[in-house]
C-alpha positions in Angstrom: 2.7 19.1 14.3 -0.5 21.1 14.1 -3.2 20.1 11.7 -6.3 21.5 10.1 -8.6 19.2 8.0 -11.3 20.2 5.6 -13.8 17.9 3.9 -15.9 18.0 0.8 -17.3 15.5 -1.7 -17.6 15.1 -5.5 -19.7 12.8 -7.6 -18.1 11.6 -10.9 -18.2 9.0 -13.6 -15.2 7.3 -15.2 -13.9 4.0 -16.6 -10.5 2.3 -16.5 -8.3 0.6 -19.1 -6.6 -2.7 -18.2 -7.6 -6.2 -17.2 -6.6 -5.5 -13.6 -9.8 -3.4 -13.2 -12.2 -6.1 -14.2 -15.8 -4.7 -14.3 -14.5 -1.2 -13.4 -13.3 -1.1 -17.1 -16.9 -0.1 -17.9 -18.2 3.3 -17.2 -19.3 3.6 -13.6 -20.0 6.3 -11.0 -18.2 7.2 -7.8 -18.9 9.5 -4.9 -15.7 10.5 -3.2 -15.5 12.1 0.3 -12.3 14.1 0.3 -10.4 14.9 3.4 -7.5 17.4 3.1 -5.1 17.9 6.1 -2.8 20.9 6.2 0.2 20.5 8.6 2.4 23.2 10.1 5.2 23.0 12.7 3.9 26.3 14.3 0.7 28.3 14.5 0.6 31.7 12.7 0.3 35.0 14.7 -3.5 34.4 14.7 -3.1 31.0 16.4 -4.1 28.9 13.3 -2.5 26.5 10.9 -4.3 28.0 7.9 -7.4 30.0 7.0 -9.9 27.2 7.2 -12.4 29.1 5.0 -9.8 29.7 2.3 -8.8 26.1 2.5 -12.3 24.9 2.1 -12.9 27.2 -0.8 -9.8 26.0 -2.5 -10.9 22.4 -2.2 -14.4 23.3 -3.6 -12.7 25.2 -6.5 -10.6 22.1 -7.2 -13.5 19.7 -7.2 -16.2 21.7 -8.9 -14.9 21.2 -12.5 -15.2 17.4 -11.9 -18.6 17.4 -10.3 -21.2 15.3 -12.2 -18.7 14.8 -15.0 -17.3 11.9 -16.9 -13.6 12.2 -16.1 -12.8 10.2 -19.2 -14.1 13.2 -21.3 -12.1 16.0 -19.5 -8.9 17.1 -21.3 -6.9 17.2 -18.1 -7.3 13.5 -17.7 -6.9 12.4 -21.4 -5.2 9.1 -21.6 -4.9 8.3 -17.9 -6.7 6.0 -15.5 -8.3 8.3 -13.0 -7.7 5.9 -10.1 -8.4 7.1 -6.6 -4.6 7.4 -6.0 -4.2 9.4 -9.2 -7.0 11.8 -8.2 -5.6 12.3 -4.7 -2.3 13.5 -6.3 -4.3 15.8 -8.7 -6.1 17.4 -5.7 -2.8 17.8 -3.9 -1.2 19.5 -7.0 -4.0 22.0 -7.2 -4.0 22.8 -3.5 -0.2 23.0 -3.4 -0.5 25.6 -6.2 -3.1 27.5 -4.2 -0.7 27.5 -1.2 2.3 28.6 -3.3 0.3 31.6 -4.7 -0.8 32.7 -1.3 -4.5 31.8 -1.7 -4.7 29.9 1.6 -4.0 32.8 3.8 -0.5 31.7 4.9 2.7 31.4 3.0 3.4 27.9 1.7 6.9 28.1 3.3 5.2 28.0 6.7 3.2 24.8 5.9 5.0 21.4 6.3 2.7 19.3 4.1 -0.7 18.6 2.7 -2.3 15.2 2.9 -5.3 14.3 0.6 -7.4 11.3 1.2 -10.2 10.2 -1.1 -12.7 8.0 0.6 -14.3 5.7 -1.9 -16.5 4.0 0.6 -16.6 3.2 4.3 -14.1 0.5 3.8 -11.7 1.9 1.1 -9.6 5.0 0.6 -6.4 6.2 -1.1 -4.3 9.3 -0.6 -1.3 11.3 -1.3 0.9 13.4 1.0 3.4 15.9 -0.1 5.7 18.6 1.3 5.5 22.2 0.2 
């Protein structure tokens, strides 16, 4: 399996509902470093998994509406706990849509999967992997 990984980051604020979250129920900030890995069984005729520039731009486009925002106030996240796991799936969904619309420079049918990992710190991360 061939892979290409792109990385970016985003600074957000949010809070959680539920006793499970203890002090994180209060508004707090987070800086996520996001790694997205695209997988393909074969290389395309140019010898690549995906257009790395297009993949990086798609990730930037996905994250930019969240940057320096309180996620609790964004309509797309109304009523949900924006946990790291939840956000990893949200990033996947947007990038999968970009792949399916041809925005990544290779047909989605030629990609095996996309893996999204949000690194909360040097000791904790969460992610989501899905097929296309």
